[in-house]
Wavefront OBJ file of the C-alpha trace (Angstrom):
o trace
v 0.071 0.043 0.330
v 1.107 2.883 -1.069
v 0.290 6.273 0.268
v 1.438 9.663 -1.982
v 0.339 13.452 -1.509
v 1.442 15.861 -3.915
v 0.578 19.786 -2.461
v -2.220 21.356 -4.881
v 0.006 24.287 -5.679
v 2.394 22.504 -7.749
v 0.289 19.778 -9.927
v 1.961 20.893 -13.332
v 4.893 19.267 -11.135
v 2.937 15.382 -11.423
v 4.980 13.507 -14.261
v 7.768 14.011 -11.808
v 6.512 13.935 -8.339
v 3.166 12.418 -8.814
v 3.648 9.150 -7.075
v 6.364 7.652 -5.507
v 7.112 5.783 -9.093
v 8.423 8.995 -10.233
v 10.552 10.479 -7.303
v 11.804 7.419 -7.213
v 12.834 7.352 -10.884
v 14.009 10.470 -10.766
v 17.087 11.012 -11.603
v 19.620 14.368 -10.480
v 22.344 15.870 -8.701
v 23.458 12.961 -5.453
v 24.549 15.155 -2.897
v 24.490 12.572 0.458
v 24.031 8.583 0.236
v 24.327 5.841 2.304
v 22.302 2.576 2.997
v 18.871 3.974 4.342
v 18.942 7.655 2.685
v 19.471 9.555 -0.641
v 19.338 13.480 -1.271
v 19.151 14.295 -4.579
v 18.428 17.803 -6.055
v 16.619 18.420 -9.220
v 15.604 21.001 -11.487
v 12.469 21.931 -13.006
v 11.214 25.155 -14.481
v 14.297 27.406 -13.077
v 13.820 26.104 -9.546
v 15.916 23.473 -7.302
v 14.281 20.605 -5.317
v 16.133 18.609 -3.320
v 14.431 14.657 -3.043
v 15.185 12.894 0.078
v 14.528 8.937 -0.468
v 14.495 6.449 2.219
v 14.884 2.754 0.730
v 15.346 0.901 4.010
v 13.297 1.077 7.492
v 15.978 -0.849 9.804
v 16.836 -3.832 10.882
v 13.947 -6.360 12.953
v 10.620 -5.072 14.007
v 11.147 -1.652 13.635
v 10.082 -1.586 9.897
v 6.956 -2.598 11.239
v 6.705 -1.653 14.988
v 8.410 1.958 14.085
v 7.148 5.373 12.627
v 9.747 5.377 9.443
v 12.106 8.268 9.560
v 10.931 10.195 6.562
v 7.288 10.483 7.929
v 8.645 12.357 11.022
v 10.903 13.950 8.475
v 7.351 15.328 7.101
v 5.608 15.858 10.279
v 8.190 17.797 11.967
v 8.392 19.964 9.263
v 5.012 20.229 8.918
v 4.784 20.879 12.595
v 7.888 23.722 12.515
v 5.493 26.004 10.838
v 2.266 25.693 12.480
v 4.974 27.099 16.228
v 5.994 29.503 13.533
v 9.498 28.131 13.495
v 10.971 28.865 10.007
v 11.200 25.843 7.546
v 10.978 24.178 3.850
v 8.032 24.169 1.824
v 7.334 20.589 1.362
v 6.049 19.782 -1.939
v 5.332 16.281 -1.579
v 5.555 13.390 0.481
v 4.184 9.511 1.098
v 5.956 6.204 2.108
v 4.912 2.452 0.792
v 3.947 -0.525 2.744
v 4.513 -3.737 2.367
v 2.552 -6.196 4.726
v 2.658 -3.936 7.443
v 6.073 -3.333 7.186
v 7.686 0.292 5.516
v 8.815 -0.114 2.080
v 10.136 3.349 0.257
v 9.464 6.643 1.441
v 10.242 10.290 -0.097
v 9.755 14.228 0.963
v 10.346 16.829 -1.833
v 11.196 20.093 -0.350
v 11.204 23.159 -1.901
v 15.367 25.444 -2.381
v 15.290 28.403 -0.361
v 17.246 30.211 -2.619
v 20.511 32.250 -1.619
v 20.156 30.040 1.768
v 23.544 28.241 3.662
v 23.642 26.309 6.816
v 25.823 27.430 9.802
v 27.981 25.033 9.479
v 29.109 25.893 5.995
v 29.752 29.014 6.679
v 32.062 28.319 9.629
v 34.061 25.938 7.080
v 34.680 28.924 5.064
v 35.469 31.484 7.520
v 32.398 32.996 6.518
v 32.970 36.801 6.661
v 29.194 36.944 8.721
v 30.754 35.888 11.882
v 33.385 38.377 12.048
v 30.551 40.900 12.200
v 29.405 41.189 15.727
v 25.967 42.338 14.864
v 25.195 39.740 12.800
v 26.037 37.142 15.009
v 23.908 38.994 17.936
v 21.115 39.162 16.050
v 21.823 35.283 14.052
v 22.255 34.070 17.724
v 18.981 35.381 18.997
v 16.562 34.087 16.103
v 18.375 30.583 16.775
v 18.078 30.720 20.196
v 13.854 32.237 20.023
v 14.294 28.749 17.493
v 15.365 26.519 20.239
v 13.336 27.801 22.965
v 10.256 27.422 20.840
v 11.213 23.871 20.507
v 11.953 23.102 23.794
v 8.578 25.529 25.167
v 6.874 22.619 23.567
v 9.034 19.548 25.296
v 10.403 18.351 21.528
v 14.058 18.464 20.440
v 15.794 17.975 17.547
v 18.161 15.114 18.650
v 20.347 16.501 15.546
v 20.353 20.146 16.502
v 23.843 20.963 14.025
v 24.888 23.864 12.693
v 24.453 21.649 9.425
v 20.861 22.219 9.726
v 20.695 25.264 10.732
v 20.230 27.124 7.317
v 20.374 31.714 6.999
v 19.114 33.277 4.099
v 20.882 36.447 2.695
v 18.209 38.370 3.971
v 19.324 37.060 8.154
v 16.454 34.872 8.215
v 17.496 31.500 9.952
v 15.525 28.076 8.927
v 15.532 24.870 11.370
v 15.780 22.193 8.846
v 16.201 17.803 8.777
v 14.548 16.702 11.554
v 13.744 12.753 11.824
v 14.748 12.259 14.789
v 13.224 14.707 16.727
v 10.397 13.738 19.458
v 8.672 15.057 22.447
v 9.978 13.978 25.770
v 9.124 14.895 29.840
v 11.366 14.515 32.737
v 14.313 14.037 33.113
v 14.479 11.897 29.513
v 13.884 15.910 28.350
v 16.215 17.404 30.232
v 18.698 15.477 29.376
v 18.092 16.065 25.630
v 17.402 19.573 26.308
v 20.869 19.228 27.568
v 22.449 17.211 24.451
v 20.384 20.079 21.381
v 22.103 22.815 23.441
v 25.859 20.581 23.202
v 25.546 20.045 19.760
v 24.856 23.738 18.990
v 28.131 24.523 21.526
v 30.141 21.456 19.233
v 30.743 24.233 16.124
v 30.082 27.443 18.143
v 33.032 26.965 21.526
v 35.933 27.634 17.736
v 34.234 29.979 16.137
v 32.810 32.472 18.649
v 34.264 33.985 21.533
v 33.235 32.525 25.626
v 30.872 36.462 25.877
v 29.076 35.270 22.319
v 27.911 31.982 23.550
v 26.598 32.871 26.383
v 24.834 35.308 25.042
v 23.700 33.018 23.343
v 22.186 30.789 26.663
v 20.647 34.251 27.997
v 19.151 34.460 25.005
v 17.591 31.283 25.073
v 16.601 31.524 28.493
v 15.485 35.086 27.971
v 16.737 36.864 30.893
v 19.912 39.035 31.977
v 21.503 37.375 34.722
v 22.235 33.092 35.178
v 21.316 31.349 38.468
v 22.245 28.392 39.517
v 19.854 26.130 37.224
v 21.734 28.366 34.479
v 25.461 27.169 35.583
v 25.078 23.825 36.341
v 23.170 23.400 32.794
v 26.207 25.465 31.009
v 28.762 22.961 32.776
v 26.383 19.737 31.730
v 26.463 21.523 28.399
v 30.147 21.515 28.265
v 31.290 18.500 29.651
v 28.248 16.763 27.266
v 30.712 15.417 24.839
v 33.672 15.125 26.334
v 35.390 12.145 25.863
v 33.308 11.601 22.816
v 34.993 13.558 20.022
l 1 2 3 4 5 6 7 8 9 10 11 12 13 14 15 16 17 18 19 20 21 22 23 24 25 26 27 28 29 30 31 32 33 34 35 36 37 38 39 40 41 42 43 44 45 46 47 48 49 50 51 52 53 54 55 56 57 58 59 60 61 62 63 64 65 66 67 68 69 70 71 72 73 74 75 76 77 78 79 80 81 82 83 84 85 86 87 88 89 90 91 92 93 94 95 96 97 98 99 100 101 102 103 104 105 106 107 108 109 110 111 112 113 114 115 116 117 118 119 120 121 122 123 124 125 126 127 128 129 130 131 132 133 134 135 136 137 138 139 140 141 142 143 144 145 146 147 148 149 150 151 152 153 154 155 156 157 158 159 160 161 162 163 164 165 166 167 168 169 170 171 172 173 174 175 176 177 178 179 180 181 182 183 184 185 186 187 188 189 190 191 192 193 194 195 196 197 198 199 200 201 202 203 204 205 206 207 208 209 210 211 212 213 214 215 216 217 218 219 220 221 222 223 224 225 226 227 228 229 230 231 232 233 234 235 236 237 238 239 240 241 242 243 244
């Protein structure tokens, strides 16, 4: 059984995006590839689209029992949009099951023109990272996105610089979230710390201590640290020690 959806605004692309069979027959520029997923980029009528195809549901009973990662990905992108978090526009999405087991699925998103991920900016030592006002404003937007997630008891679980895009106008977008989910209690606190530690892995190499502290204060929406904040900052800094 296959369930596939094409946003009505893109009905003119039905020949390419109108079914799973058509989507899996597409050829384009390969961006990433592993045993489970493939991401390609295609261009139609001057607009570029990213096609992420999932071919494997995991081992054992996972294809039968677990929510497919592709489904989590499109559900989370929709969730971000509902919460007012800038994210990618979904063009088409769906999956196929056979005898109850996940077989394949895909999600197609529209390119954000001119946007780049923050990890790329850090890698090439982009001049914007030396612009204090740009860093302060971008930090504020990332902090607000992160706080918004956590206020909903939701964590991204891969909140790295590569999953945050910034466009030429300075807008920040959150992307690529197949592992994000809701949590409560001690597990939520642990995963919040993990999200913040993931962000800090690159930040500690390219930002000053003052900028990193400012981000945390922006995230907490306060001017000064309290005792609880200081404990969490220690946990963030120590989170990946011995694992990097």
